[in-house]
C-alpha positions in Angstrom: -0.3 0.1 -0.1 1.2 3.4 -0.8 0.2 6.4 1.5 0.0 9.6 -0.8 0.3 13.3 0.4 -0.3 15.8 -2.6 0.1 19.2 -2.8 0.8 21.9 -5.0 4.2 22.0 -6.2 5.0 25.7 -4.9 5.0 24.0 -1.4 6.7 20.8 -2.0 9.8 22.5 -0.7 8.5 23.7 2.3 6.7 20.4 3.1 9.9 18.5 2.1 12.0 20.1 5.2 9.0 19.5 7.3 8.9 15.5 6.6 12.5 15.1 6.6 12.8 16.4 9.8 10.2 13.7 10.8 8.0 15.5 13.7 4.6 14.3 14.2 2.2 16.6 12.4 4.7 18.7 10.8 3.3 18.1 7.1 0.2 19.3 8.7 1.5 22.4 10.0 3.1 23.6 7.0 -0.5 22.9 5.3 -2.2 25.0 8.3 0.1 27.9 7.6 -0.7 28.2 3.7 -4.4 29.6 3.1 -4.2 29.0 -0.5 -2.9 25.4 -0.5 -5.3 22.6 -0.3 -4.4 18.8 0.1 -5.7 15.4 -0.2 -4.7 12.9 2.6 -5.1 9.6 2.3 -4.9 7.8 6.1 -3.0 10.7 7.5 0.5 12.6 6.5 3.2 10.2 6.0 6.4 10.2 8.6 9.1 10.2 6.0 8.1 9.8 2.3 10.5 7.5 0.0 9.0 8.4 -3.3 8.3 11.4 -5.0 6.1 11.3 -8.1 6.6 14.6 -10.0 4.4 16.4 -12.7 6.4 18.8 -15.1 5.0 20.5 -18.0 6.5 22.8 -20.7 4.8 25.6 -23.0 5.8 26.7 -26.3 3.9 29.2 -29.0 4.4 29.0 -32.6 2.4 30.3 -35.5 1.7 26.9 -37.4 0.2 23.7 -35.9 3.5 21.5 -37.2 5.9 23.7 -36.2 4.2 24.2 -32.8 4.4 20.1 -32.4 7.7 20.0 -33.5 8.8 22.4 -30.7 6.7 20.7 -28.1 8.2 17.5 -28.8 11.4 19.0 -28.8 11.0 21.1 -25.4 9.5 17.5 -24.0 12.7 15.9 -24.8 14.6 18.7 -23.0 12.8 18.4 -19.9 13.0 14.7 -19.7 16.6 14.5 -20.4 16.6 17.4 -17.5 14.8 15.1 -14.9 17.3 12.2 -16.1 20.0 14.7 -15.4 19.0 15.4 -12.1 19.4 11.4 -10.8 16.2 10.0 -11.7 16.7 6.7 -13.6 15.3 6.9 -17.3 13.1 4.3 -16.8 11.0 6.1 -14.3 10.7 9.6 -16.7 7.6 9.5 -19.1 6.0 12.0 -21.9 2.8 12.1 -21.0 0.9 14.4 -23.2 1.4 16.8 -26.0 -1.4 19.0 -26.6 -1.8 21.9 -29.3 -4.3 24.5 -28.5 -4.8 27.5 -31.2 -4.8 31.2 -29.8 -7.1 33.9 -31.0 -6.8 37.5 -31.1 -9.1 39.8 -29.7 -11.4 41.3 -32.6 -14.3 40.3 -33.9 -14.6 38.1 -35.6 -12.1 35.9 -33.7 -9.1 34.8 -35.7 -6.6 32.5 -34.8 -2.9 34.3 -34.4 -1.0 31.2 -33.3 -0.6 28.0 -31.7 0.1 26.9 -28.0 1.6 23.7 -27.3 2.0 22.3 -24.3 4.0 18.8 -23.0 3.7 16.9 -19.6 6.1 14.4 -18.1 5.8 12.0 -15.1 8.7 11.2 -13.4 9.2 8.7 -10.1 11.6 10.4 -7.9 12.8 7.3 -6.0 14.7 8.6 -2.5 12.9 11.5 -1.0 16.3 13.5 -0.7 16.3 13.5 -4.7 13.0 15.6 -5.1 14.3 19.1 -4.4 17.4 18.5 -7.0 14.7 17.3 -9.5 12.4 20.6 -9.0 15.6 22.9 -8.7 16.6 21.3 -11.9 13.3 21.6 -13.8 13.0 25.5 -12.6 16.4 26.2 -13.7 16.5 24.2 -17.0 13.8 26.5 -19.2 11.6 29.4 -18.0 8.7 27.9 -20.1 8.8 24.4 -17.7 7.6 24.0 -14.4 6.9 21.5 -11.8 2.8 21.2 -11.8 2.3 18.7 -9.1 4.5 16.9 -6.4 3.1 13.7 -4.9 4.5 12.2 -2.1 4.4 8.5 -0.7 5.7 5.8 1.1 6.1 2.2 -0.5 4.8 -0.9 1.9 7.9 -2.1 3.4 5.6 -5.1 5.2 
């Protein structure tokens, strides 16, 4: 059984420090201090998580559909390489989605003025201590890349 604590990625670093300290209720105390933060806790907060599931995304904008797709695909590949270079095993990183959406102008009638491409990557970070390095690597790699969600869990050792 894996117990998970789900929080927005902006809270991940503060929660990481609290959970690593291992203090009872430390995770709950961090969550209470952030008004805009929501958490879904299943069977209580883990005392010390050893698996972190990371969902990261990239975004590009181009004028044509094919150009947008190719740029989003390349940005996704760079994001995957960044995550692998941060110490995550290649077998634990996978691209999950590439989407292309039209961008409309503000005039009437509405006209397509370009396209926005987004790509998402999921990674399983084994070892809680690597989560911060992975998050920092993603933030530093590309201004159009971001960590969308981190889920903390414990492997069942019974």
